LONU-610461 format. One record per residue: residue in one letter; x, y, z of N, C-alpha, C, O in turn; residue number from 1. Coordinates in pm, whole numbers, plus 50000, padded with zeros to 5 digits. Atoms other than C-alpha are relative to their C-alpha. Layout:
<recs>
   resn    n_xx    n_yy    n_zz   ca_xx   ca_yy   ca_zz    c_xx    c_yy    c_zz    o_xx    o_yy    o_zz   resi
      A       X       Y       Z       X       Y       Z       X       Y       Z       X       Y       Z    NUM
...
</recs>
This chain:
<recs>
   resn    n_xx    n_yy    n_zz   ca_xx   ca_yy   ca_zz    c_xx    c_yy    c_zz    o_xx    o_yy    o_zz   resi
      M   49997   49873   50068   17672   62363   05803   50088   49990   49875   50054   50048   49772      1
      T   49908   50009   50112   17961   62274   05575   49933   49935   49880   49950   49982   49767      2
      R   50067   50069   50111   17752   62033   05366   49894   50089   49936   49883   50094   49814      3
      L   50103   49911   50052   17465   62282   05334   50063   50112   49920   50018   50142   49809      4
      L   49933   49891   50071   17699   62565   05237   50062   49950   49870   50052   50017   49767      5
      A   49939   50056   50121   17885   62343   04990   49894   49976   49893   49917   50004   49776      6
      A   50108   50026   50096   17556   62240   04828   49948   50130   49941   49924   50139   49821      7
      L   50048   49871   50049   17437   62600   04804   50100   50064   49904   50062   50114   49798      8
      V   49897   49939   50084   17766   62724   04661   50015   49924   49869   50023   49985   49762      9
      A   49984   50081   50121   17802   62434   04415   49883   50023   49904   49903   50039   49784     10
      G   50117   49975   50083   17448   62484   04290   50002   50138   49939   49967   50157   49822     11
      T   49992   49863   50048   17500   62856   04259   50103   50014   49890   50076   50077   49787     12
      I   49894   49990   50101   17826   62822   04067   49958   49931   49872   49979   49984   49763     13
      A   50043   50073   50120   17681   62562   03830   49894   50079   49924   49903   50094   49802     14
      L   50105   49923   50065   17371   62769   03761   50054   50130   49944   50020   50170   49833     15
      G   49943   49874   50045   17567   63092   03738   50083   49983   49875   50076   50066   49784     16
      S   49916   50025   50118   17812   62944   03489   49914   49969   49878   49942   50018   49769     17
      A   50087   50035   50111   17536   62798   03275   49924   50122   49949   49907   50141   49829     18
      L   50079   49883   50039   17336   63119   03279   50086   50113   49944   50036   50196   49868     19
      A   49914   49889   50042   17635   63346   03217   50018   50005   49849   50049   50111   49794     20
      S   49981   50002   50145   17654   63237   02854   49882   50064   49927   49893   50094   49808     21
      R   50116   49936   50063   17309   63386   02785   50022   50151   49993   50116   50204   50052     22
      E   49992   49854   50007   17253   63750   02701   49983   50059   50139   49919   49998   50225     23
      R   50008   49932   49870   17284   63994   02991   49854   50021   50041   49819   50000   50157     24
      Q   50140   49978   49968   16916   64079   02971   49933   49865   50026   49942   49775   49943     25
      G   50066   50125   49966   16718   63804   03143   50089   49901   50072   50047   49789   50098     26
      L   49909   50087   49927   17022   63657   03321   49966   50001   50148   49960   50108   50209     27
      F   50030   50011   49858   16935   63530   03670   50083   49890   50062   50111   49789   49997     28
      V   49934   50104   49921   17124   63335   03934   49892   49944   50092   49824   50019   50162     29
      V   50103   50066   49920   16897   63081   04106   50067   49930   50118   50165   49858   50100     30
      I   49951   50063   49878   16960   62970   04465   49893   49901   50045   49776   49938   50057     31
      A   50094   50102   49952   16797   62645   04583   50064   49927   50117   50180   49887   50110     32
      D   49944   50074   49887   16841   62481   04922   49953   49855   49996   49880   49815   49905     33
      E   50031   50143   49999   16807   62115   05017   49851   49970   50007   49806   49867   49957     34
      S   50144   50024   49986   16436   62151   05098   49922   50042   49876   49800   50022   49870     35
      G   50068   49961   50122   16358   62292   04754   49960   50146   49995   49909   50193   49893     36
      R   50030   49856   50003   16309   62656   04855   50094   50066   49900   50211   50028   49890     37
      R   49920   49936   50104   16431   62884   04577   49991   50151   50011   49893   50208   50058     38
      G   49994   49855   50013   16534   63241   04531   50084   50030   49878   50162   49946   49834     39
      R   49919   49965   50116   16684   63424   04237   50028   50149   50000   49953   50227   50059     40
      F   49969   49859   50014   16850   63751   04157   50072   50023   49868   50134   49933   49812     41
      Q   49927   49961   50120   16985   63935   03858   50132   50060   50045   50132   50155   50124     42
      P   49871   49947   49957   17359   63995   03900   50019   50144   49955   49971   50185   49849     43
      A   49968   49861   50035   17480   64354   03903   50098   50001   49883   50163   49900   49855     44
      D   49907   49990   50113   17681   64477   03606   50133   50062   50041   50215   50094   49955     45
      H   49875   49945   49948   17961   64611   03830   50033   49933   50133   49944   49877   50198     46
      V   49957   50059   49873   18162   64491   04131   49932   50074   50115   49924   50196   50114     47
      L   50069   49941   49885   17976   64549   04459   50086   49995   50124   50171   49907   50139     48
      D   49934   49997   49870   18106   64641   04802   49914   49913   50093   49827   49964   50164     49
      V   50088   50097   49934   17957   64327   04960   49974   50030   50148   49858   50023   50190     50
      P   50030   49974   49858   18003   64415   05333   49903   50117   50021   49836   50123   50125     51
      N   50086   49884   49985   17811   64740   05274   49880   49996   49906   49820   50100   49877     52
      T   50112   50017   50092   17544   64601   05041   49900   49902   50061   49939   49803   50124     53
      T   50103   50094   49956   17214   64435   05127   49999   49881   49905   49999   49899   49783     54
      A   50000   50121   50083   17213   64075   05005   49876   49996   49911   49767   50033   49955     55
      R   50112   50009   50094   16994   64018   04701   49909   49883   50031   49787   49891   50012     56
      V   50078   50117   49960   16881   63674   04821   50052   49954   50135   50173   49945   50156     57
      V   49964   50053   49869   16877   63544   05178   49926   49869   50021   49805   49861   50002     58
      V   50059   50129   49966   16818   63181   05272   50012   49985   50150   50123   49973   50203     59
      A   50001   50013   49855   16716   63154   05636   50013   49854   50041   49961   49765   49974     60
      L   49988   50135   49946   16811   62850   05841   49898   49982   50111   49885   50068   50199     61
      M   50098   50027   49895   16540   62696   06054   50068   49941   50123   50013   49947   50234     62
      R   49926   50059   49888   16800   62522   06270   50077   50108   50073   50127   50202   50010     63
      K   49924   49903   49921   16963   62716   06552   50130   49942   50053   50195   50002   50139     64
      D   49876   50063   49952   17256   62478   06604   50116   50020   49903   50220   49957   49919     65
      V   49893   49971   50094   17462   62613   06314   50077   50121   50052   50021   50229   50071     66
      R   49918   49894   49940   17750   62820   06450   50133   50014   49926   50181   49921   49862     67
      L   49865   49976   50051   18075   62977   06336   50099   49943   50101   50061   49903   50210     68
      A   49896   50055   49911   18404   62862   06488   50007   50076   50133   50043   50017   50235     69
      D   49994   49922   49876   18381   63146   06744   49871   49990   50083   49857   50059   50184     70
      G   50123   50024   49924   18034   63027   06860   49881   50085   49959   49772   50063   50011     71
      K   50112   49916   50043   17819   63291   06686   49900   49916   49920   49940   49833   49838     72
      I   50106   50073   50069   17485   63157   06561   49984   50053   49858   49979   50174   49836     73
      V   50026   49965   50140   17435   63155   06183   49850   49984   49977   49796   49875   49995     74
      T   50145   50005   50022   17074   63242   06098   49964   49978   49853   49848   49952   49821     75
      G   50026   50020   50142   17110   63210   05721   50122   50036   49918   50230   50062   49971     76
      F   49894   49964   50093   17318   63282   05415   49947   50104   49904   49834   50094   49856     77
      G   50036   49896   50096   17310   63591   05195   50080   49981   49872   50197   49941   49876     78
      F   49936   50017   50130   17393   63583   04824   49997   50131   49924   49895   50200   49919     79
      E   49987   49879   50081   17516   63869   04608   50087   49962   49881   50167   49869   49891     80
      G   49918   50035   50115   17673   63865   04264   50003   50107   49894   49921   50198   49892     81
      W   49984   49908   50111   17791   64050   03958   50066   49926   49884   50129   49822   49903     82
      T   49939   50062   50117   17902   63969   03607   50147   50039   49991   50185   50151   50024     83
      E   49857   49978   50025   18272   63936   03528   50033   49934   49868   50044   49811   49860     84
      G   49976   50057   50134   18345   63892   03159   49880   49918   49957   49768   49969   49950     85
      E   50110   50088   50040   18139   63595   03048   49947   49917   50115   49863   49830   50095     86
      G   50044   50076   49883   18092   63461   03400   49929   50087   50103   49912   50207   50084     87
      V   50067   49931   49890   17913   63554   03720   50075   49965   50128   50096   49847   50157     88
      R   49939   50023   49870   18089   63597   04056   49889   50008   50104   49817   50108   50111     89
      V   50101   50004   49895   17865   63496   04346   50073   49994   50134   50162   49912   50154     90
      V   49941   49993   49867   17958   63585   04705   49895   49952   50100   49781   50000   50101     91
      V   50089   50054   49898   17802   63387   04991   50048   50051   50135   50165   50037   50169     92
      S   49966   49946   49868   17793   63552   05336   49914   49934   50106   49794   49911   50086     93
      A   50078   50052   49887   17690   63404   05670   49923   50116   50062   49978   50224   50084     94
      M   50083   49898   49938   17402   63600   05823   49999   49973   50151   49973   49861   50195     95
      L   49992   50011   49855   17437   63666   06197   49896   50092   50063   49859   50192   50003     96
      P   50093   49910   49932   17191   63815   06449   50067   50135   50027   50189   50142   50044     97
      S   49945   49868   49977   17234   64188   06503   50054   50016   50142   50138   50102   50168     98
      R   49947   49997   49863   17292   64125   06873   50012   49855   50049   49934   49769   50006     99
      P   49983   50138   49951   17413   63815   07057   49880   49954   50082   49821   50033   50156    100
      W   50116   50055   49924   17142   63589   07201   50047   49910   50109   49966   49854   50183    101
</recs>
């Protein structure tokens, strides 16, 4: 899980930084996983309350052996972001089942 998350975050930061220098209109953050699946979103123009916001892009994990330290199964990662000055802040959240399995 750590390698996958690191790859997703590194790719997001690199793309977000490169794209942040463009005009606000047409600015997109692109998320790509190891298998080549892609998603993208346009960052908000204000800070978001991430725990109470629906993720703009969700990457589902096909594996069920990815768990948090407390044993909860991670089903995917959610991505949300907003512009900050000339950059883009991207927040990555672990997606968990609504009820324990």
